[in-house]
VOPAGU-2260 file (C-alpha; in pm, 1 decimal, decimal comma):
REM VOPAGU-2260
SITE   aa  ch    i         X         Y         Z
SITE  ARG   A    0    -695,4   -8106,2    2229,3
SITE  ARG   A    1    -434,8   -8356,2    2389,6
SITE  ALA   A    2    -579,8   -8371,6    2727,5
SITE  TYR   A    3    -731,9   -8671,7    2892,9
SITE  SER   A    4    -957,8   -8644,5    3222,2
SITE  ARG   A    5   -1008,7   -8955,7    3460,6
SITE  THR   A    6   -1295,1   -8784,5    3619,3
SITE  SER   A    7   -1537,9   -8522,4    3521,6
SITE  ARG   A    8   -1559,1   -8233,1    3792,2
SITE  LYS   A    9   -1864,7   -8042,8    3708,3
SITE  ARG   A   10   -1951,3   -7922,4    4028,8
SITE  ARG   A   11   -1874,4   -7553,0    4155,8
SITE  MET   A   12   -1576,6   -7544,0    4365,8
SITE  LYS   A   13   -1615,9   -7308,5    4678,0
SITE  ARG   A   14   -1245,4   -7309,3    4763,1
SITE  ALA   A   15    -946,9   -7313,1    4509,1
SITE  ASP   A   16    -787,4   -7649,7    4441,7
SITE  PRO   A   17    -429,7   -7728,3    4456,7
SITE  ILE   A   18    -284,4   -7810,2    4127,4
SITE  VAL   A   19     -29,7   -8084,6    4132,0
SITE  LEU   A   20     231,0   -8140,9    3853,2
SITE  SER   A   21     419,8   -8464,2    3815,5
SITE  ALA   A   22     601,8   -8584,8    3513,0
SITE  PRO   A   23     938,0   -8786,0    3435,7
SITE  SER   A   24    1244,0   -8590,7    3448,0
SITE  GLY   A   25    1325,2   -8393,8    3150,1
SITE  THR   A   26     931,0   -8323,2    3037,7
SITE  GLY   A   27     950,6   -7967,8    3137,1
SITE  LYS   A   28     701,0   -7956,8    3424,5
SITE  THR   A   29     906,4   -7674,3    3645,6
SITE  THR   A   30     906,1   -7450,2    3322,6
SITE  LEU   A   31     542,8   -7521,2    3297,9
SITE  ALA   A   32     453,0   -7433,3    3634,2
SITE  HIS   A   33     678,8   -7101,7    3643,4
SITE  ARG   A   34     484,3   -7024,1    3317,7
SITE  LEU   A   35     146,5   -7102,5    3432,3
SITE  ILE   A   36     212,5   -6878,7    3757,1
SITE  GLU   A   37     331,2   -6601,0    3544,0
SITE  GLU   A   38      16,9   -6588,5    3350,8
SITE  SER   A   39    -237,3   -6664,6    3613,1
SITE  ASP   A   40    -368,6   -6401,3    3870,7
SITE  ASN   A   41    -472,4   -6695,1    4105,1
SITE  CYS   A   42    -179,8   -6909,5    4078,6
SITE  VAL   A   43      95,9   -6937,6    4328,5
SITE  PHE   A   44     377,9   -7165,3    4426,9
SITE  SER   A   45     408,8   -7405,6    4708,3
SITE  LEU   A   46     674,2   -7316,6    4978,8
SITE  SER   A   47     808,9   -7647,7    5088,2
SITE  ILE   A   48     974,6   -7731,6    5449,5
SITE  THR   A   49    1289,9   -7889,7    5467,1
SITE  THR   A   50    1545,9   -8025,1    5706,2
SITE  ARG   A   51    1850,4   -7932,3    5481,3
SITE  THR   A   52    2067,3   -7630,1    5510,1
SITE  PRO   A   53    2013,8   -7334,0    5328,5
SITE  ARG   A   54    2216,5   -7275,4    5027,2
SITE  GLN   A   55    2405,8   -6955,3    4981,4
SITE  GLY   A   56    2154,0   -6679,5    4898,4
SITE  GLU   A   57    1859,9   -6873,9    5030,3
SITE  GLN   A   58    1607,3   -6697,7    5265,7
SITE  HIS   A   59    1363,7   -6882,2    5553,5
SITE  GLY   A   60     993,8   -6791,0    5436,0
SITE  LEU   A   61    1120,6   -6686,7    5069,6
SITE  ASP   A   62    1307,1   -7011,2    4925,2
SITE  TYR   A   63    1187,2   -7241,7    5183,9
SITE  PHE   A   64    1091,0   -7285,1    5538,7
SITE  PHE   A   65    1381,0   -7439,2    5701,6
SITE  VAL   A   66    1357,2   -7648,8    6016,6
SITE  ASP   A   67    1556,4   -7898,6    6228,1
SITE  GLY   A   68    1491,2   -8266,7    6224,1
SITE  ASP   A   69    1268,3   -8267,3    6552,2
SITE  ARG   A   70    1023,8   -7982,0    6435,9
SITE  PHE   A   71     997,9   -8183,6    6108,7
SITE  ASP   A   72     911,8   -8500,8    6309,8
SITE  GLN   A   73     648,8   -8313,2    6501,8
SITE  MET   A   74     469,3   -8184,7    6200,1
SITE  ILE   A   75     430,6   -8535,5    6060,0
SITE  GLU   A   76     309,2   -8676,7    6387,2
SITE  SER   A   77      71,7   -8398,4    6441,6
SITE  GLY   A   78     -54,2   -8427,4    6062,3
SITE  ASP   A   79      72,8   -8085,8    5960,1
SITE  LEU   A   80     225,1   -8185,6    5620,7
SITE  ALA   A   81      16,8   -8290,4    5320,3
SITE  GLU   A   82     284,1   -8480,5    5180,5
SITE  TRP   A   83     671,7   -8528,4    5268,6
SITE  ALA   A   84     959,5   -8731,0    5119,8
SITE  TYR   A   85    1326,9   -8800,4    5160,8
SITE  VAL   A   86    1534,9   -8629,4    4863,7
SITE  HIS   A   87    1878,9   -8635,8    4846,7
SITE  GLY   A   88    1961,2   -8690,0    5210,6
SITE  GLY   A   89    1692,6   -8413,3    5309,7
SITE  ARG   A   90    1324,8   -8409,4    5403,3
SITE  TYR   A   91    1098,1   -8195,7    5237,7
SITE  GLY   A   92     749,8   -8136,8    5296,4
SITE  THR   A   93     425,5   -7945,7    5217,0
SITE  PRO   A   94     257,3   -7758,9    5513,3
SITE  LYS   A   95    -112,7   -7837,9    5490,5
SITE  LYS   A   96    -168,7   -7490,3    5637,2
SITE  ALA   A   97     -33,2   -7316,5    5339,6
SITE  LEU   A   98    -237,6   -7531,1    5115,6
SITE  ASN   A   99    -574,2   -7458,6    5308,0
SITE  ASP   A  100    -497,4   -7057,9    5358,3
SITE  ALA   A  101    -436,3   -7029,9    4993,9
SITE  ALA   A  102    -740,1   -7197,1    4898,1
SITE  ASP   A  103    -946,0   -7005,5    5120,1
SITE  LEU   A  104    -799,1   -6682,3    4939,3
SITE  GLY   A  105    -917,9   -6829,1    4607,4
SITE  GLN   A  106    -536,6   -6891,3    4490,4
SITE  HIS   A  107    -453,4   -7222,9    4351,8
SITE  VAL   A  108    -122,9   -7363,2    4482,0
SITE  VAL   A  109      75,5   -7523,7    4236,4
SITE  LEU   A  110     299,4   -7789,7    4343,5
SITE  ASP   A  111     577,7   -7935,0    4117,4
SITE  ILE   A  112     636,5   -8280,0    4297,1
SITE  ASP   A  113     709,3   -8651,8    4210,2
SITE  VAL   A  114     425,2   -8900,6    4182,2
SITE  GLN   A  115     465,8   -9026,0    4557,4
SITE  GLY   A  116     422,8   -8668,6    4688,4
SITE  ALA   A  117     128,9   -8619,7    4451,7
SITE  LEU   A  118     -63,5   -8931,6    4560,3
SITE  GLN   A  119     -10,4   -8802,7    4945,9
SITE  ILE   A  120    -167,4   -8481,0    4831,6
SITE  ARG   A  121    -493,1   -8654,7    4698,5
SITE  ASP   A  122    -518,2   -8839,2    5043,2
SITE  ALA   A  123    -477,6   -8505,5    5255,6
SITE  ILE   A  124    -672,3   -8304,3    5024,4
SITE  PRO   A  125    -906,5   -8505,3    4796,4
SITE  ASP   A  126   -1011,2   -8175,0    4589,4
SITE  ALA   A  127    -665,0   -8138,3    4467,8
SITE  LYS   A  128    -618,7   -8165,3    4090,3
SITE  LEU   A  129    -345,9   -8411,1    3978,8
SITE  ILE   A  130    -187,4   -8351,3    3650,6
SITE  PHE   A  131      60,0   -8608,0    3485,4
SITE  VAL   A  132     273,4   -8417,6    3218,0
SITE  LEU   A  133     387,6   -8646,9    2909,2
SITE  PRO   A  134     657,3   -8549,7    2670,0
SITE  PRO   A  135     526,7   -8548,5    2307,1
SITE  SER   A  136     777,9   -8838,9    2247,6
SITE  VAL   A  137    1060,1   -9041,2    2387,5
SITE  ASP   A  138    1307,1   -8863,1    2150,4
SITE  VAL   A  139    1207,4   -8532,2    2268,5
SITE  LEU   A  140    1255,9   -8643,1    2629,2
SITE  LEU   A  141    1605,9   -8780,4    2559,1
SITE  GLU   A  142    1690,5   -8457,3    2378,3
SITE  ARG   A  143    1561,2   -8251,0    2685,8
SITE  LEU   A  144    1755,4   -8453,5    2929,5
SITE  ARG   A  145    2081,8   -8417,0    2710,6
SITE  ILE   A  146    2045,3   -8023,8    2685,8
SITE  ARG   A  147    2008,8   -8059,6    3053,2
SITE  GLY   A  148    2363,4   -8201,7    3081,6
SITE  THR   A  149    2260,8   -8559,6    3166,8
SITE  GLU   A  150    2400,9   -8737,2    2872,9
SITE  GLU   A  151    2606,1   -8955,3    3102,5
SITE  SER   A  152    2494,2   -9324,1    3014,8
SITE  GLU   A  153    2477,5   -9409,4    3385,1
SITE  VAL   A  154    2278,7   -9094,2    3488,9
SITE  LEU   A  155    2058,2   -9087,5    3182,2
SITE  GLY   A  156    1975,7   -9459,5    3241,2
SITE  LEU   A  157    1871,7   -9384,6    3608,1
SITE  ARG   A  158    1641,1   -9118,1    3486,8
SITE  LEU   A  159    1493,5   -9342,0    3229,7
SITE  ARG   A  160    1421,8   -9620,4    3471,1
SITE  SER   A  161    1264,3   -9377,8    3727,1
SITE  ALA   A  162    1039,8   -9248,0    3444,5
SITE  LEU   A  163     925,4   -9585,2    3394,8
SITE  GLU   A  164     818,3   -9628,7    3750,0
SITE  GLU   A  165     653,2   -9284,1    3730,9
SITE  LEU   A  166     454,5   -9389,5    3430,0
SITE  GLU   A  167     314,3   -9695,0    3606,5
SITE  VAL   A  168      91,4   -9468,9    3801,2
SITE  ALA   A  169       1,8   -9193,3    3560,0
SITE  LEU   A  170    -339,9   -9324,6    3531,4
SITE  ASP   A  171    -386,0   -9260,1    3894,0
SITE  PHE   A  172    -413,2   -8888,6    3808,2
SITE  ASP   A  173    -706,4   -8682,8    3717,0
SITE  TYR   A  174    -577,0   -8546,0    3393,6
SITE  ILE   A  175    -294,6   -8661,2    3148,8
SITE  ILE   A  176    -156,1   -8361,6    2942,5
SITE  ILE   A  177     123,8   -8369,4    2653,8
SITE  ASN   A  178     373,9   -8118,1    2686,1
SITE  GLU   A  179     458,4   -8052,7    2336,2
SITE  HIS   A  180     391,0   -7684,9    2278,5
SITE  LEU   A  181     429,0   -7472,1    2614,6
SITE  SER   A  182     178,0   -7244,4    2553,9
SITE  ASP   A  183     -83,0   -7482,8    2455,0
SITE  CYS   A  184      13,2   -7687,6    2750,6
SITE  VAL   A  185     -33,4   -7398,7    3038,6
SITE  GLN   A  186    -362,2   -7314,5    2843,1
SITE  GLU   A  187    -496,7   -7658,1    2917,9
SITE  ILE   A  188    -401,5   -7666,2    3271,3
SITE  ARG   A  189    -561,1   -7308,2    3316,3
SITE  ASP   A  190    -881,5   -7481,1    3153,0
SITE  ILE   A  191    -866,1   -7746,3    3403,3
SITE  ILE   A  192    -847,1   -7498,2    3685,7
SITE  GLU   A  193   -1141,7   -7286,4    3538,8
SITE  GLY   A  194   -1357,3   -7604,5    3513,2
SITE  LYS   A  195   -1387,6   -7622,6    3150,3
SITE  GLU   A  196   -1439,2   -7953,6    3003,5
SITE  THR   A  197   -1113,8   -8158,6    2928,6
SITE  VAL   A  198   -1278,8   -8496,1    2803,7
SITE  GLY   A  199   -1092,0   -8736,6    2658,5
SITE  LEU   A  200   -1123,4   -9131,5    2634,8
SITE  ASN   A  201    -891,4   -9339,0    2886,2
SITE  SER   A  202    -794,2   -9572,4    2602,2
SITE  GLU   A  203    -616,5   -9287,8    2424,6
SITE  ALA   A  204    -439,5   -9206,7    2763,6
SITE  ILE   A  205    -331,9   -9554,5    2787,1
SITE  GLU   A  206    -202,6   -9584,1    2453,9
SITE  SER   A  207      11,8   -9234,9    2506,4
SITE  ILE   A  208     154,8   -9389,0    2829,8
SITE  GLU   A  209     233,3   -9718,0    2660,4
SITE  VAL   A  210     403,2   -9556,5    2365,2
SITE  CYS   A  211     628,5   -9355,7    2615,6
SITE  ARG   A  212     690,2   -9674,6    2802,5
SITE  ALA   A  213     783,7   -9899,2    2515,9
SITE  GLY   A  214    1007,8   -9624,5    2378,1
SITE  ILE   A  215    1201,8   -9601,2    2716,5
SITE  THR   A  216    1203,3   -9966,5    2744,1
SITE  SER   A  217    1362,2  -10021,2    2407,4
SITE  ILE   A  218    1619,4   -9752,0    2494,3
SITE  LEU   A  219    1731,7   -9927,4    2805,8
SITE  GLU   A  220    1742,8  -10286,9    2659,3
SITE  ARG   A  221    1941,5  -10157,6    2380,1
SITE  ASP   A  222    2177,4   -9992,0    2605,2
């Protein structure tokens, strides 16, 4: 099994904990989140609040909660957001009440967010399970990025530099898993949710991260 646990959580959970997935772009965490929800009766997606204008076909309360800047500011000031961030000119956040309501119903909210948002979630909800997803190799990461149409060197370089920054805080997460085979990766997350042991050595986690960082650095230096 290729999952590494930073802490052991043997105590019985009275409420369902949020499940936070973070990863470098191209690692496949969004596909992973969708598959996890499809195959789990007690997992639901987090619905974000945003200040951006709805795109064609998007509905309030279905795709996002759309609010104006003043309302977003009020939610920040009153502590109603578990995390928030600027993304491409708009603001996005996760309502704390939605996480708590789902937890009370025994539903694990799955959040597909960046590392900064993930660490904010930990501050707001200490029992949240933070999972950092690694690609099986840098070559696979590059292949996935190129399939997504990000093969332009400038865009690809930007994503790889962002990946390096994200990898620097990977060991602050509770678990590190490697997305080599989607079904296996989903099962590892389900094991984490169910409280089954996913024990690994921190030295192995560090080695996996460092191999990935070294490969990305080599590519950036070469280009």
